C-alpha positions in Angstrom: 6.5 -10.5 -21.6 4.5 -13.7 -22.0 2.5 -14.9 -19.0 4.7 -18.0 -18.5 7.9 -16.1 -18.7 6.5 -13.4 -16.4 5.7 -16.0 -13.7 9.2 -17.5 -14.0 10.7 -14.0 -13.6 8.5 -13.3 -10.6 9.6 -16.6 -9.0 13.3 -15.9 -9.3 13.6 -13.8 -6.1 14.0 -15.6 -2.8 11.8 -13.1 -1.0 8.5 -11.9 -2.6 6.0 -9.4 -1.1 2.6 -9.7 -2.6 0.3 -6.7 -2.0 -3.3 -7.8 -2.1 -5.2 -5.0 -3.8 -8.3 -4.0 -5.7 -8.8 -1.3 -8.3 -10.0 2.0 -6.7 -13.7 1.9 -7.6 -16.8 3.1 -5.8 -18.5 0.4 -3.8 -15.5 -2.0 -4.1 -13.0 -0.5 -1.6 -13.2 0.8 2.0 -17.0 0.1 2.1 -17.3 0.7 5.8 -15.6 4.1 5.6 -17.9 4.9 2.7 -20.8 5.1 5.3 -19.3 8.3 6.7 -17.1 9.8 4.0 -18.0 11.1 0.4 -17.5 8.5 -2.3 -14.8 10.6 -4.0 -12.9 10.9 -0.8 -12.9 7.1 -0.2 -11.6 6.3 -3.6 -8.9 8.9 -3.3 -8.0 7.6 0.2 -7.6 4.1 -1.1 -5.4 5.2 -3.9 -3.2 7.1 -1.4 -3.0 4.1 0.9 -2.0 1.8 -2.0 0.5 4.2 -3.4 2.2 4.6 0.0 2.1 0.8 0.5 4.0 0.4 -2.8 6.6 2.9 -1.6 7.0 1.0 1.7 7.3 -2.3 -0.1 10.0 -0.9 -2.5 12.0 0.3 0.4 12.8 -3.3 1.5 16.1 -4.8 0.7 16.2 -7.8 -1.8 12.5 -8.2 -2.0 10.5 -8.6 -5.2 7.2 -6.6 -5.0 4.1 -7.7 -6.8 0.4 -6.7 -6.8 -2.2 -9.5 -6.8 -5.8 -8.6 -7.6 -9.0 -9.9 -9.1 -8.6 -10.6 -12.8 -11.1 -7.8 -13.7 -8.8 -5.2 -11.9 -5.5 -6.1 -13.6 -5.6 -3.4 -16.3 -6.7 -0.7 -13.9 -3.9 -1.5 -11.4 -1.3 -1.8 -14.1 -2.2 1.8 -15.0 -2.2 2.8 -11.4 1.2 1.3 -10.7 2.7 2.9 -13.8 4.9 -0.2 -14.5 6.7 0.2 -11.1 5.6 -3.4 -10.1 4.1 -6.4 -11.8 0.4 -7.0 -11.4 -0.9 -10.6 -11.4 -4.4 -11.9 -11.4 -5.6 -14.2 -8.6 -7.5 -17.3 -9.3 -11.1 -17.0 -8.2 -12.9 -14.3 -6.2 -12.6 -13.1 -2.6 -9.9 -12.9 0.0 -9.5 -16.7 0.6 -9.0 -17.3 -3.1 -6.6 -14.5 -3.3 -4.4 -15.7 -0.4 -4.4 -19.2 -1.8 -3.4 -17.8 -5.2 -0.4 -16.0 -3.6 1.3 -19.1 -2.4 0.2 -21.3 -5.3 1.7 -18.8 -7.7 4.9 -17.9 -6.1 6.1 -20.9 -4.1 8.6 -23.0 -5.9 10.6 -26.2 -5.0 13.5 -24.1 -3.9 14.1 -21.9 -0.9 11.8 -18.9 -0.9 9.9 -16.6 1.5 6.5 -15.3 0.4 4.5 -12.7 2.3 1.0 -11.5 1.4 0.4 -8.0 2.7 -2.7 -5.8 2.8 -2.9 -2.6 0.8 -3.9 -0.3 3.7 -1.1 -0.4 6.3 1.5 1.9 4.6 2.3 3.4 8.0 3.7 0.0 9.2 7.4 0.5 10.2 9.5 -1.0 7.5 11.7 -3.0 10.0 8.5 -4.9 11.0 7.9 -6.0 7.4 11.5 -6.8 6.8 11.6 -8.7 10.0 8.7 -10.9 8.9 10.8 -12.2 6.0 13.7 -12.9 8.4 11.3 -14.7 10.8 10.5 -17.2 8.0 14.0 -18.6 8.4 12.9 -20.1 11.7 9.2 -21.2 11.1 6.7 -22.4 8.6 4.3 -19.5 8.8 4.5 -15.9 10.0 1.4 -13.8 10.8 1.0 -10.1 11.5 -2.1 -9.7 13.8 -4.3 -6.7 13.8 -6.0 -5.3 16.9 -9.5 -6.1 15.6 -8.9 -9.8 15.4 -7.7 -10.0 11.8 -4.2 -9.9 10.3 -2.3 -7.6 8.1 0.2 -10.1 6.6 0.7 -13.8 6.4 3.8 -15.4 5.1 5.0 -18.9 4.4 7.7 -20.9 2.5 5.3 -23.5 1.1 1.8 -23.5 -0.2 -0.8 -24.6 2.3 -4.3 -24.2 0.7 -6.0 -25.5 3.8 -5.0 -22.4 5.7 -7.4 -20.3 3.6 -10.3 -22.7 2.8 -13.8 -22.3 4.1 -15.3 -19.4 6.0 -14.1 -16.9 8.6 -11.5 -15.1 6.5 -12.9 -11.6 6.7 -14.4 -11.6 10.2 -13.3 -10.4 13.6 -12.2 -14.0 14.3 -10.0 -14.3 11.2 -6.8 -14.5 13.2 -8.2 -17.1 15.5 -9.4 -19.2 12.5 -6.1 -19.0 10.8 -4.1 -19.9 13.9 -6.3 -22.9 14.5 -5.7 -24.1 10.9 -2.0 -23.7 11.4 -2.2 -25.9 14.5 -4.3 -28.4 12.8 -1.7 -28.7 10.0 1.2 -29.1 12.6 3.0 -26.0 11.2 5.3 -23.8 13.3 4.2 -20.1 13.5 5.5 -16.8 14.8 3.7 -13.5 15.2 5.0 -10.1 14.2 4.1 -6.9 16.2 0.4 -6.3 16.4 -0.7 -3.4 14.2 -3.8 -1.9 12.6 -5.1 -1.3 9.1 -7.5 1.3 7.9 -11.0 -0.1 7.8 -13.3 2.1 10.0 -13.6 5.6 11.4 -11.5 5.0 14.5 -8.6 3.6 12.4 -8.6 6.8 10.3 -8.8 9.1 13.4 -5.8 7.2 14.8 -3.9 7.4 11.6 -4.5 11.1 11.3 -3.1 11.7 14.8 0.1 9.6 14.0 0.7 11.2 10.6 0.4 14.7 11.9 3.5 13.8 14.0 5.3 12.1 11.2 3.9 12.7 7.6 6.8 10.9 5.9 5.6 7.5 7.2 2.9 7.7 4.5 3.2 11.0 2.7 0.4 10.7 0.1 -2.0 9.6 2.8 -0.9 12.4 5.1 -1.6 14.8 2.2 -5.1 13.3 1.8 -5.8 13.7 5.5 -4.7 17.4 5.3 -7.2 18.0 2.4 -10.0 16.2 4.2 -9.1 17.1 7.8 -12.4 19.0 8.5 -14.4 16.0 7.5 -12.2 13.5 9.4 -12.4 15.7 12.5 -16.2 15.2 12.5 -15.9 11.5 12.6 -16.4 9.7 15.8 -15.3 6.1 16.7 -18.2 3.8 16.0 -19.3 5.6 12.8 -19.0 3.2 9.9 -17.8 0.4 12.2 -20.9 -1.8 12.0 
């Protein structure tokens, strides 16, 4: 499929979930966890999280699923996804450029709901994600806050590049920064349930506890935790969290 036709096809669905991802490469993913886990384990973990995230995404009704990534990662992620979803290159580098690219690429002049979702919250209950799309019927922007001051999803019906310009996107005040920009633009916003992604040791310990109780929530990640349980058991909150 040619690039132009591919973009048109991607834009045909009223609801699009765009998973923000990177290729599983040493030094590129889960860098804070890499301070306390073997490199091979970190790469494998990221692959499991992304795989389970794709499964979660495909469980949603009437939602087109796409991966967006740095241009240099497209081929690797196409191979990873095994043609199950389309992989699209973002314009520019970094999180802010990626988020701007999501809405610039998929927003059209018609009615649509676009959500950018991180690649490391596959344990999020599907109704929360489905509900975020429903929420966009009543507001301009929907945001899923994380407990550490960031956010795990952001959705909109129009492109607002100003939301993601400048600094503060990857910090503990990322949510505060985004919400202030929403207010500055006069946009209406609603929040989904607070949740957590897997960035640091305490996140992984919490996830291990939850998936022991219900492995089907993220089965590939649960299997990884089983294989690496002895190493994970030695982690303590605070390790790798600087």
